[in-house]
C-alpha positions as CSV (number, residue, x, y, z in Angstrom):
1,M,-48.9,-53.3,33.7
2,L,-47.5,-52.4,30.1
3,A,-49.0,-51.6,26.9
4,V,-47.8,-50.9,23.8
5,I,-49.9,-47.8,21.9
6,K,-49.9,-46.9,18.3
7,T,-50.5,-43.3,17.6
8,G,-49.1,-40.6,15.1
9,G,-47.5,-43.5,13.1
10,K,-45.3,-44.5,15.7
11,Q,-45.4,-47.0,18.7
12,Y,-45.1,-46.2,22.6
13,L,-44.2,-48.6,25.5
14,V,-46.2,-47.3,28.2
15,K,-47.2,-48.0,32.0
16,K,-49.5,-45.9,34.5
17,G,-47.8,-42.8,35.5
18,D,-45.4,-42.2,32.4
19,K,-45.0,-39.0,30.5
20,V,-44.6,-39.1,26.8
21,K,-44.4,-36.5,23.9
22,I,-46.0,-37.8,21.0
23,E,-47.2,-36.3,17.7
24,K,-49.8,-33.6,18.1
25,L,-53.4,-34.5,19.1
26,E,-56.3,-32.4,19.0
27,G,-57.6,-31.1,22.6
28,E,-57.3,-28.9,25.2
29,V,-54.9,-29.0,28.0
30,G,-56.1,-30.7,30.8
31,G,-58.5,-32.6,28.6
32,K,-59.0,-36.5,28.5
33,I,-57.7,-38.7,25.7
34,I,-58.2,-42.3,24.9
35,F,-56.0,-44.8,22.8
36,G,-57.8,-47.4,21.5
37,E,-55.2,-49.0,19.1
38,V,-53.4,-51.0,21.9
39,L,-51.1,-53.4,20.3
40,F,-49.5,-55.4,23.6
41,L,-50.6,-55.7,27.1
42,G,-48.9,-57.2,29.9
43,S,-48.4,-57.7,33.8
44,D,-46.8,-60.0,35.9
45,K,-49.5,-62.8,35.4
46,S,-50.8,-62.9,31.8
47,V,-49.9,-61.3,28.3
48,K,-52.0,-59.9,25.4
49,V,-50.9,-59.8,21.8
50,G,-53.2,-58.2,19.4
51,A,-53.8,-59.3,15.9
52,P,-53.4,-56.3,15.3
53,F,-54.9,-55.0,18.1
54,V,-56.1,-56.1,21.3
55,A,-59.7,-56.5,21.6
56,G,-61.5,-54.2,24.3
57,A,-58.3,-52.7,25.6
58,K,-57.8,-48.9,25.7
59,V,-55.3,-46.5,27.6
60,E,-56.7,-43.3,29.0
61,G,-54.4,-40.3,29.1
62,K,-54.3,-36.7,30.2
63,I,-53.0,-33.8,28.1
64,L,-50.5,-31.8,30.1
65,A,-49.2,-29.7,27.4
66,Q,-49.3,-28.9,23.8
67,G,-45.8,-27.2,22.3
68,K,-43.2,-27.3,19.6
69,G,-40.2,-28.8,19.6
70,K,-36.6,-27.6,19.1
71,K,-36.1,-26.4,15.6
72,V,-34.4,-28.5,12.9
73,W,-32.0,-27.3,10.2
74,G,-32.2,-28.5,6.7
75,I,-30.8,-27.7,3.3
76,K,-31.7,-28.1,-0.1
77,H,-29.0,-28.1,-2.5
78,K,-28.5,-28.7,-6.4
79,A,-25.0,-29.0,-7.6
80,K,-23.9,-26.8,-10.3
81,K,-26.9,-24.8,-10.6
82,R,-26.2,-22.5,-8.1
83,Y,-29.1,-23.4,-5.8
84,K,-29.1,-23.7,-2.4
85,I,-32.1,-23.1,0.4
86,K,-31.8,-23.3,4.4
87,F,-34.9,-23.8,6.2
88,G,-36.0,-24.5,9.5
89,H,-38.7,-27.0,11.0
90,R,-40.2,-27.3,14.8
91,Q,-42.5,-30.2,15.1
92,L,-45.7,-29.8,17.2
93,F,-46.1,-32.4,19.9
94,S,-48.5,-33.4,22.7
95,E,-47.2,-34.3,26.1
96,I,-49.5,-37.1,27.7
97,E,-49.7,-38.5,31.1
98,I,-50.8,-42.2,31.5
99,V,-53.8,-42.4,34.0
100,K,-55.0,-46.1,33.5
101,I,-54.6,-49.1,31.6
């Protein structure tokens, strides 16, 4: 069974047993999390498309890790003003294993 869930402003195509890295969610490692915003459910026999969400559908996951991604560098620059700033950013993420759809 496949599902499309919405979290952190993005959509993810998941199935049971998948491990996905998503925007950071509150919770402890080993804790349970439930995604209620399910946009699509599909299997070999049936397909359900929400408008915008599938009623009564939920996807359960387990938090495997909380961490930071790789550093991304950026530069701010203003022409002819002798202004240049280099900055870095590390995005927080949660690694989730899909347990049940």
